[in-house]
KEMARDREN-32671 format. One line per field, with one value per atom (N, C-alpha, C, O): residue number from 0; residue in one letter; chain; atom name; x, y, z. Coordinates in steps of 0.02 Angstrom, whole numbers, m for minus. Example, Ala and Ser with C-alpha at 12.3 -4.5 7.8 and 13.67 -1.06 7.14 Angstrom:
// residues 2
resi 0 | 0 | 0 | 0 | 1 | 1 | 1 | 1 $
resn A | A | A | A | S | S | S | S $
chain A | A | A | A | A | A | A | A $
name N | CA | C | O | N | CA | C | O $
x 660 | 615 | 660 | 712 | 642 | 684 | 645 | 670 $
y m284 | m225 | m165 | m166 | m112 | m53 | 2 | 57 $
z 390 | 390 | 390 | 423 | 354 | 357 | 394 | 402 $
// end
This chain:
// residues 82
resi 0 | 0 | 0 | 0 | 1 | 1 | 1 | 1 | 2 | 2 | 2 | 2 | 3 | 3 | 3 | 3 | 4 | 4 | 4 | 4 | 5 | 5 | 5 | 5 | 6 | 6 | 6 | 6 | 7 | 7 | 7 | 7 | 8 | 8 | 8 | 8 | 9 | 9 | 9 | 9 | 10 | 10 | 10 | 10 | 11 | 11 | 11 | 11 | 12 | 12 | 12 | 12 | 13 | 13 | 13 | 13 | 14 | 14 | 14 | 14 | 15 | 15 | 15 | 15 | 16 | 16 | 16 | 16 | 17 | 17 | 17 | 17 | 18 | 18 | 18 | 18 | 19 | 19 | 19 | 19 | 20 | 20 | 20 | 20 | 21 | 21 | 21 | 21 | 22 | 22 | 22 | 22 | 23 | 23 | 23 | 23 | 24 | 24 | 24 | 24 | 25 | 25 | 25 | 25 | 26 | 26 | 26 | 26 | 27 | 27 | 27 | 27 | 28 | 28 | 28 | 28 | 29 | 29 | 29 | 29 | 30 | 30 | 30 | 30 | 31 | 31 | 31 | 31 | 32 | 32 | 32 | 32 | 33 | 33 | 33 | 33 | 34 | 34 | 34 | 34 | 35 | 35 | 35 | 35 | 36 | 36 | 36 | 36 | 37 | 37 | 37 | 37 | 38 | 38 | 38 | 38 | 39 | 39 | 39 | 39 | 40 | 40 | 40 | 40 | 41 | 41 | 41 | 41 | 42 | 42 | 42 | 42 | 43 | 43 | 43 | 43 | 44 | 44 | 44 | 44 | 45 | 45 | 45 | 45 | 46 | 46 | 46 | 46 | 47 | 47 | 47 | 47 | 48 | 48 | 48 | 48 | 49 | 49 | 49 | 49 | 50 | 50 | 50 | 50 | 51 | 51 | 51 | 51 | 52 | 52 | 52 | 52 | 53 | 53 | 53 | 53 | 54 | 54 | 54 | 54 | 55 | 55 | 55 | 55 | 56 | 56 | 56 | 56 | 57 | 57 | 57 | 57 | 58 | 58 | 58 | 58 | 59 | 59 | 59 | 59 | 60 | 60 | 60 | 60 | 61 | 61 | 61 | 61 | 62 | 62 | 62 | 62 | 63 | 63 | 63 | 63 | 64 | 64 | 64 | 64 | 65 | 65 | 65 | 65 | 66 | 66 | 66 | 66 | 67 | 67 | 67 | 67 | 68 | 68 | 68 | 68 | 69 | 69 | 69 | 69 | 70 | 70 | 70 | 70 | 71 | 71 | 71 | 71 | 72 | 72 | 72 | 72 | 73 | 73 | 73 | 73 | 74 | 74 | 74 | 74 | 75 | 75 | 75 | 75 | 76 | 76 | 76 | 76 | 77 | 77 | 77 | 77 | 78 | 78 | 78 | 78 | 79 | 79 | 79 | 79 | 80 | 80 | 80 | 80 | 81 | 81 | 81 | 81 $
resn M | M | M | M | Q | Q | Q | Q | E | E | E | E | K | K | K | K | Q | Q | Q | Q | M | M | M | M | V | V | V | V | N | N | N | N | D | D | D | D | I | I | I | I | L | L | L | L | S | S | S | S | M | M | M | M | T | T | T | T | K | K | K | K | S | S | S | S | S | S | S | S | L | L | L | L | T | T | T | T | N | N | N | N | Y | Y | Y | Y | A | A | A | A | A | A | A | A | I | I | I | I | I | I | I | I | S | S | S | S | E | E | E | E | C | C | C | C | E | E | E | E | N | N | N | N | Q | Q | Q | Q | Q | Q | Q | Q | L | L | L | L | R | R | R | R | Q | Q | Q | Q | T | T | T | T | L | L | L | L | Q | Q | Q | Q | Q | Q | Q | Q | K | K | K | K | R | R | R | R | D | D | D | D | G | G | G | G | D | D | D | D | E | E | E | E | Q | Q | Q | Q | F | F | F | F | Q | Q | Q | Q | Y | Y | Y | Y | Q | Q | Q | Q | L | L | L | L | F | F | F | F | Q | Q | Q | Q | M | M | M | M | A | A | A | A | S | S | S | S | Q | Q | Q | Q | K | K | K | K | G | G | G | G | Y | Y | Y | Y | Y | Y | Y | Y | K | K | K | K | P | P | P | P | A | A | A | A | A | A | A | A | K | K | K | K | A | A | A | A | S | S | S | S | Q | Q | Q | Q | Q | Q | Q | Q | D | D | D | D | I | I | I | I | D | D | D | D | Q | Q | Q | Q | V | V | V | V | K | K | K | K | S | S | S | S | Q | Q | Q | Q | L | L | L | L | M | M | M | M | Q | Q | Q | Q | G | G | G | G $
chain A | A | A | A | A | A | A | A | A | A | A | A | A | A | A | A | A | A | A | A | A | A | A | A | A | A | A | A | A | A | A | A | A | A | A | A | A | A | A | A | A | A | A | A | A | A | A | A | A | A | A | A | A | A | A | A | A | A | A | A | A | A | A | A | A | A | A | A | A | A | A | A | A | A | A | A | A | A | A | A | A | A | A | A | A | A | A | A | A | A | A | A | A | A | A | A | A | A | A | A | A | A | A | A | A | A | A | A | A | A | A | A | A | A | A | A | A | A | A | A | A | A | A | A | A | A | A | A | A | A | A | A | A | A | A | A | A | A | A | A | A | A | A | A | A | A | A | A | A | A | A | A | A | A | A | A | A | A | A | A | A | A | A | A | A | A | A | A | A | A | A | A | A | A | A | A | A | A | A | A | A | A | A | A | A | A | A | A | A | A | A | A | A | A | A | A | A | A | A | A | A | A | A | A | A | A | A | A | A | A | A | A | A | A | A | A | A | A | A | A | A | A | A | A | A | A | A | A | A | A | A | A | A | A | A | A | A | A | A | A | A | A | A | A | A | A | A | A | A | A | A | A | A | A | A | A | A | A | A | A | A | A | A | A | A | A | A | A | A | A | A | A | A | A | A | A | A | A | A | A | A | A | A | A | A | A | A | A | A | A | A | A | A | A | A | A | A | A | A | A | A | A | A | A | A | A | A | A | A | A | A | A | A | A | A | A | A | A | A | A | A | A | A | A | A | A | A | A $
name N | CA | C | O | N | CA | C | O | N | CA | C | O | N | CA | C | O | N | CA | C | O | N | CA | C | O | N | CA | C | O | N | CA | C | O | N | CA | C | O | N | CA | C | O | N | CA | C | O | N | CA | C | O | N | CA | C | O | N | CA | C | O | N | CA | C | O | N | CA | C | O | N | CA | C | O | N | CA | C | O | N | CA | C | O | N | CA | C | O | N | CA | C | O | N | CA | C | O | N | CA | C | O | N | CA | C | O | N | CA | C | O | N | CA | C | O | N | CA | C | O | N | CA | C | O | N | CA | C | O | N | CA | C | O | N | CA | C | O | N | CA | C | O | N | CA | C | O | N | CA | C | O | N | CA | C | O | N | CA | C | O | N | CA | C | O | N | CA | C | O | N | CA | C | O | N | CA | C | O | N | CA | C | O | N | CA | C | O | N | CA | C | O | N | CA | C | O | N | CA | C | O | N | CA | C | O | N | CA | C | O | N | CA | C | O | N | CA | C | O | N | CA | C | O | N | CA | C | O | N | CA | C | O | N | CA | C | O | N | CA | C | O | N | CA | C | O | N | CA | C | O | N | CA | C | O | N | CA | C | O | N | CA | C | O | N | CA | C | O | N | CA | C | O | N | CA | C | O | N | CA | C | O | N | CA | C | O | N | CA | C | O | N | CA | C | O | N | CA | C | O | N | CA | C | O | N | CA | C | O | N | CA | C | O | N | CA | C | O | N | CA | C | O | N | CA | C | O | N | CA | C | O | N | CA | C | O | N | CA | C | O | N | CA | C | O | N | CA | C | O | N | CA | C | O | N | CA | C | O | N | CA | C | O | N | CA | C | O $
x 5562 | 5505 | 5466 | 5454 | 5446 | 5408 | 5335 | 5309 | 5302 | 5232 | 5189 | 5146 | 5201 | 5162 | 5166 | 5115 | 5226 | 5235 | 5200 | 5168 | 5205 | 5173 | 5097 | 5064 | 5069 | 4997 | 4974 | 4924 | 5009 | 4990 | 4998 | 4957 | 5049 | 5057 | 4999 | 4973 | 4980 | 4925 | 4859 | 4819 | 4848 | 4788 | 4787 | 4735 | 4843 | 4848 | 4835 | 4799 | 4865 | 4856 | 4783 | 4756 | 4753 | 4684 | 4638 | 4591 | 4651 | 4611 | 4615 | 4565 | 4675 | 4684 | 4647 | 4616 | 4650 | 4615 | 4540 | 4507 | 4513 | 4441 | 4421 | 4367 | 4462 | 4448 | 4449 | 4406 | 4497 | 4501 | 4442 | 4416 | 4420 | 4361 | 4301 | 4265 | 4291 | 4234 | 4235 | 4184 | 4293 | 4299 | 4287 | 4252 | 4316 | 4309 | 4237 | 4209 | 4207 | 4138 | 4090 | 4045 | 4101 | 4055 | 4059 | 4014 | 4113 | 4121 | 4115 | 4127 | 4096 | 4093 | 4024 | 3973 | 4024 | 3961 | 3941 | 3882 | 3990 | 3977 | 3952 | 3988 | 3889 | 3856 | 3891 | 3898 | 3914 | 3948 | 4014 | 4030 | 4052 | 4115 | 4102 | 4138 | 4050 | 4032 | 4017 | 4040 | 3977 | 3960 | 4022 | 4029 | 4066 | 4128 | 4170 | 4197 | 4177 | 4215 | 4182 | 4217 | 4116 | 4081 | 4093 | 4102 | 4092 | 4105 | 4176 | 4188 | 4223 | 4294 | 4301 | 4335 | 4269 | 4271 | 4242 | 4270 | 4185 | 4153 | 4199 | 4204 | 4232 | 4280 | 4338 | 4360 | 4363 | 4419 | 4398 | 4437 | 4335 | 4310 | 4308 | 4325 | 4285 | 4283 | 4353 | 4365 | 4400 | 4470 | 4499 | 4532 | 4486 | 4513 | 4487 | 4525 | 4423 | 4393 | 4423 | 4437 | 4432 | 4462 | 4534 | 4554 | 4571 | 4640 | 4641 | 4683 | 4594 | 4589 | 4575 | 4606 | 4530 | 4514 | 4576 | 4589 | 4613 | 4674 | 4725 | 4756 | 4734 | 4783 | 4763 | 4805 | 4699 | 4675 | 4686 | 4707 | 4672 | 4681 | 4755 | 4770 | 4800 | 4871 | 4901 | 4960 | 4861 | 4886 | 4926 | 4961 | 4920 | 4957 | 4923 | 4955 | 4859 | 4819 | 4773 | 4735 | 4776 | 4734 | 4682 | 4700 | 4619 | 4567 | 4558 | 4579 | 4527 | 4511 | 4466 | 4431 | 4468 | 4425 | 4352 | 4333 | 4310 | 4239 | 4207 | 4222 | 4163 | 4127 | 4074 | 4044 | 4063 | 4010 | 3943 | 3939 | 3890 | 3823 | 3807 | 3774 | 3832 | 3821 | 3855 | 3826 | 3916 | 3951 | 3914 | 3908 | 3890 | 3854 | 3790 | 3775 | 3754 | 3692 | 3706 | 3667 | 3761 | 3779 | 3794 | 3772 | 3832 | 3848 | 3784 | 3774 | 3741 | 3677 | 3637 | 3610 | 3634 | 3596 | 3625 | 3588 | 3691 | 3723 | 3710 | 3700 | 3712 | 3700 | 3628 | 3615 | 3583 | 3512 | 3497 | 3452 | 3533 | 3522 | 3551 | 3524 | 3605 | 3640 | 3609 | 3632 $
y 3594 | 3563 | 3524 | 3549 | 3465 | 3423 | 3444 | 3475 | 3427 | 3444 | 3418 | 3454 | 3357 | 3327 | 3370 | 3383 | 3391 | 3433 | 3500 | 3524 | 3529 | 3595 | 3589 | 3630 | 3537 | 3527 | 3516 | 3546 | 3474 | 3461 | 3524 | 3535 | 3564 | 3627 | 3674 | 3706 | 3679 | 3724 | 3699 | 3739 | 3633 | 3606 | 3623 | 3642 | 3616 | 3631 | 3705 | 3723 | 3748 | 3820 | 3840 | 3882 | 3811 | 3827 | 3804 | 3839 | 3745 | 3721 | 3769 | 3784 | 3792 | 3840 | 3905 | 3934 | 3928 | 3990 | 3983 | 4029 | 3925 | 3914 | 3915 | 3941 | 3888 | 3890 | 3962 | 3981 | 4000 | 4071 | 4111 | 4154 | 4098 | 4132 | 4121 | 4168 | 4060 | 4044 | 4087 | 4114 | 4092 | 4132 | 4206 | 4239 | 4231 | 4302 | 4319 | 4369 | 4278 | 4290 | 4290 | 4331 | 4244 | 4239 | 4299 | 4311 | 4338 | 4396 | 4462 | 4515 | 4459 | 4519 | 4552 | 4521 | 4614 | 4651 | 4686 | 4693 | 4708 | 4745 | 4696 | 4651 | 4705 | 4657 | 4653 | 4599 | 4710 | 4710 | 4672 | 4632 | 4685 | 4649 | 4574 | 4532 | 4559 | 4489 | 4452 | 4396 | 4484 | 4453 | 4444 | 4394 | 4493 | 4488 | 4430 | 4391 | 4423 | 4368 | 4300 | 4251 | 4298 | 4236 | 4216 | 4157 | 4266 | 4252 | 4226 | 4179 | 4258 | 4237 | 4166 | 4125 | 4151 | 4084 | 4033 | 3979 | 4050 | 4003 | 3988 | 3930 | 4039 | 4029 | 3986 | 3942 | 3997 | 3956 | 3884 | 3838 | 3874 | 3805 | 3769 | 3710 | 3804 | 3774 | 3757 | 3703 | 3804 | 3793 | 3733 | 3691 | 3730 | 3676 | 3609 | 3560 | 3605 | 3542 | 3521 | 3462 | 3568 | 3552 | 3527 | 3479 | 3560 | 3539 | 3471 | 3429 | 3460 | 3396 | 3340 | 3287 | 3353 | 3302 | 3285 | 3226 | 3336 | 3325 | 3286 | 3239 | 3306 | 3272 | 3200 | 3156 | 3188 | 3121 | 3077 | 3020 | 3105 | 3067 | 3049 | 2996 | 3094 | 3081 | 3040 | 3022 | 3025 | 2987 | 3028 | 3000 | 3094 | 3139 | 3144 | 3159 | 3131 | 3142 | 3083 | 3065 | 3054 | 2996 | 3018 | 3031 | 3021 | 3040 | 2985 | 2928 | 3002 | 2953 | 2899 | 2910 | 2841 | 2786 | 2807 | 2845 | 2781 | 2798 | 2768 | 2713 | 2807 | 2785 | 2734 | 2737 | 2688 | 2639 | 2674 | 2727 | 2644 | 2672 | 2674 | 2720 | 2624 | 2622 | 2682 | 2713 | 2698 | 2756 | 2820 | 2864 | 2826 | 2886 | 2894 | 2948 | 2839 | 2841 | 2860 | 2897 | 2835 | 2850 | 2925 | 2955 | 2954 | 3025 | 3066 | 3115 | 3048 | 3083 | 3083 | 3134 | 3025 | 3017 | 3062 | 3095 | 3063 | 3104 | 3178 | 3216 | 3199 | 3269 | 3289 | 3346 | 3245 | 3260 | 3265 | 3303 | 3229 | 3231 | 3294 | 3320 | 3319 | 3377 | 3440 | 3493 $
z 7438 | 7471 | 7417 | 7362 | 7434 | 7387 | 7385 | 7432 | 7330 | 7321 | 7378 | 7403 | 7400 | 7454 | 7517 | 7549 | 7535 | 7594 | 7587 | 7634 | 7528 | 7517 | 7522 | 7553 | 7491 | 7494 | 7566 | 7587 | 7603 | 7672 | 7715 | 7760 | 7702 | 7739 | 7725 | 7771 | 7661 | 7643 | 7674 | 7698 | 7672 | 7704 | 7779 | 7805 | 7811 | 7883 | 7896 | 7943 | 7856 | 7866 | 7853 | 7889 | 7802 | 7786 | 7842 | 7860 | 7869 | 7925 | 7985 | 8017 | 7999 | 8053 | 8039 | 8084 | 7977 | 7959 | 7968 | 7991 | 7949 | 7955 | 8029 | 8046 | 8072 | 8144 | 8169 | 8209 | 8145 | 8165 | 8140 | 8176 | 8079 | 8053 | 8098 | 8114 | 8120 | 8163 | 8226 | 8247 | 8257 | 8318 | 8304 | 8342 | 8251 | 8235 | 8217 | 8241 | 8175 | 8153 | 8212 | 8216 | 8258 | 8316 | 8362 | 8402 | 8357 | 8400 | 8362 | 8390 | 8299 | 8257 | 8261 | 8246 | 8282 | 8289 | 8224 | 8210 | 8185 | 8124 | 8071 | 8049 | 8049 | 8004 | 7936 | 7908 | 7910 | 7845 | 7849 | 7805 | 7902 | 7912 | 7922 | 7896 | 7960 | 7974 | 7908 | 7898 | 7864 | 7800 | 7756 | 7722 | 7757 | 7718 | 7743 | 7703 | 7809 | 7837 | 7821 | 7808 | 7823 | 7807 | 7734 | 7718 | 7689 | 7618 | 7608 | 7570 | 7643 | 7638 | 7665 | 7635 | 7722 | 7751 | 7702 | 7693 | 7672 | 7625 | 7566 | 7545 | 7540 | 7485 | 7506 | 7468 | 7567 | 7592 | 7603 | 7593 | 7624 | 7633 | 7566 | 7562 | 7514 | 7448 | 7423 | 7396 | 7433 | 7413 | 7450 | 7421 | 7516 | 7557 | 7532 | 7528 | 7515 | 7493 | 7425 | 7415 | 7380 | 7315 | 7324 | 7292 | 7367 | 7381 | 7415 | 7400 | 7462 | 7495 | 7444 | 7448 | 7397 | 7347 | 7305 | 7292 | 7284 | 7246 | 7287 | 7262 | 7349 | 7392 | 7404 | 7406 | 7413 | 7424 | 7362 | 7368 | 7304 | 7241 | 7230 | 7203 | 7250 | 7241 | 7298 | 7296 | 7348 | 7404 | 7454 | 7496 | 7450 | 7496 | 7564 | 7614 | 7565 | 7625 | 7634 | 7589 | 7692 | 7707 | 7759 | 7817 | 7740 | 7789 | 7841 | 7830 | 7894 | 7946 | 7917 | 7868 | 7947 | 7925 | 7931 | 7975 | 7886 | 7887 | 7950 | 7971 | 7978 | 8038 | 8020 | 7966 | 8065 | 8054 | 8067 | 8099 | 8042 | 8054 | 8129 | 8153 | 8165 | 8238 | 8271 | 8315 | 8250 | 8278 | 8262 | 8305 | 8201 | 8180 | 8221 | 8246 | 8230 | 8269 | 8342 | 8372 | 8369 | 8438 | 8446 | 8495 | 8400 | 8403 | 8396 | 8433 | 8349 | 8340 | 8404 | 8425 | 8436 | 8498 | 8552 | 8589 | 8558 | 8609 | 8597 | 8644 | 8534 | 8517 | 8531 | 8552 | 8518 | 8530 | 8605 | 8625 | 8646 | 8718 | 8749 | 8798 | 8720 | 8747 | 8727 | 8745 $
// end
């Protein structure tokens, strides 16, 4: 397996894990377990961002195009209304 494939696989798995953490944390009643899961999630978010930066620099990962200010304002407006 090439480095590019491995990096993209790890990014994908980490993204999935972060989604799962959100669901688990939101349903966790035990405060100590909740804090432990939040710390683990925070660490994984930092790892994901560092890996994303490396992948982006090497051209392995292409992020979505940057949103225009008009698009950003539109989303903000919609969120404020909801």
